[in-house]
N, C-alpha and C positions, 0 to 999 in steps of 0.2 A: 560255623555259627548256626544256631537254630533258626528256623523260619518263624517269624512273628505271625500271630493270628491276623486274619484279614477281616474286613468289614467292621462291625461294631466291636470294639475291643474294650475290655475293662482292665484298668491298672490297679495293682495292689501295692501299697507303700507300707513299710513297717519301720518302726524305730523303737529302741529301748528307752523308755522314760527314765531319766535320772542316771544315764550311763556314766557320766563324768563322776558323779558321786560314788557310783558303784565301783569304778576303777580305784578311787581313793580308798574305799572301804576294803576291797579285796586285795589290792595291789596288782601290778601289771601282770604278774605270772599267773595267778589264779583267774584273774579277769580274762586273760587270753584263753584259758581252758574253758571257761564259761561261754565265751563268745564262740569258740569252735563248736561246742555242743549246741548252742543256740542256732548257729548257722546250719548244722546238720539236721536238727529237728525241723527247722522251717523249710529247708530244701526238700525234705521228704514230704512235708505237708503241701508244698507248692508244686509238686511234680506235674500237675495238670497244666501248668503254665510255663512260660518262658522267662527265665531269670534275665531281665534286661540289664541289671546292674546291681552292685552292692557298694556301699560306702560306709566304712566303719561297721556300725551295728545295724545299718539300714538295708532293706531289700527293696527292689523295684521289679515287680513281676507283671507280665502281660498275660492276660487270660482271654479266652474266646468269648466268655459270657459273664454277666454279673452273677449268675447262679454259681458258676465255677469259682469265681473270685470269693464269694461269700463262703462257700464250702471250704476253700483253701484257708481263708482267714480263721474260720472256726476250727479247722483242723490244726492250724498253727497254735492257736490259743490253747487248745486241749493238749497238744503235745508238750508245750512248755509247762502248763500247769500240772501235767501228769508225770513229768520227768522226775526221776529220783536224784535231785540235786544233793550234793554232800550235806549231811546233817550237821556237821560242825561249822558250817559257814552260813552267813545270812542270805542264802540263796535257795532255801527250801520253799515250801508253799507260801510262807510269809513274803519271801522275795517275789514270788510270782504275783502276789497281790500289790505289793508296794512298787515294784519295778515292772509294771505292766508294759506289754508291747502294744504300741499304738498301731492299729491297722486302719488305713484309710483307703477307700475305693473311689475311683473316678472312671466313669464310663464315657467313652468318646464315640 
């Protein structure tokens, strides 16, 4: 297991808004592919932190500073918005706007 940051730690939480509706729109097969891509993009964007957990479409990441957490959150949003989602499905740039990923930061 990775060593968690010490001292003041910032937590980054993510969630796909409207994911239940998205599963219904895409079907479980395509949604699974979308979720796999979503996870890969965010894991790459969050590499400065420690992935403390995932649950469904949500991430919980610990980072050493608020600056790192904000940079990771922005990187995640940019990666999702810039990804070439399949054009024949409702997950292109319109999807990125309507099914935004909520990123919440909490510093302890």
